[in-house]
Steps between C-alpha positions, in 0.01 A plus 500: 500500500155486657201334336193719488191318628162661445259388773136567417301455821206704629465333841700687764570190713624298202709795379669533840570126506663519157712798609622309807593199287706716267674670792585168666618334178799733459512413131563736209135602460362849467126465568249761391148478637187617320136443589310489171498367146535852360795582725666172395454581131638851550799372697575234238487757220724746685765255618445137410566268794697176486207304646148568628318355802134560418201470730219356288212689663551876516261784576514644148476169318636153451865417458392377156488865386868536587591169335320611184710818497821306559427248223456785250784731607764301692432129438842398637421642846456218757187535712429289809143524623425509872156360575305407806265294288486138404742310284240522221528879511877476509495271197281755322769762556751280318263464207465878496875554461665489842823303527418364846279551803531496876205437730502745791 
């Protein structure tokens, strides 16, 4: 069984780095990459992932929009926020509903 990981990242360099990490890990993960909040919502509705890695700052909005959707429709879905910001911003993501954060 493979665990489906939804990776929401709009930066090409960061997306490639994530892809390489998944390839090297050789673990039972099936990553799917999307570049926007709307694409993440659509993907989650069509085939709910096991976990989400969510960039906080996306071109079509904040990761908060996605977390709001998750809290209403799939509140059990674990979301880990990826942020290049400060620890204060990362803490804010936890208050918004993320389970954890990673600073890029």
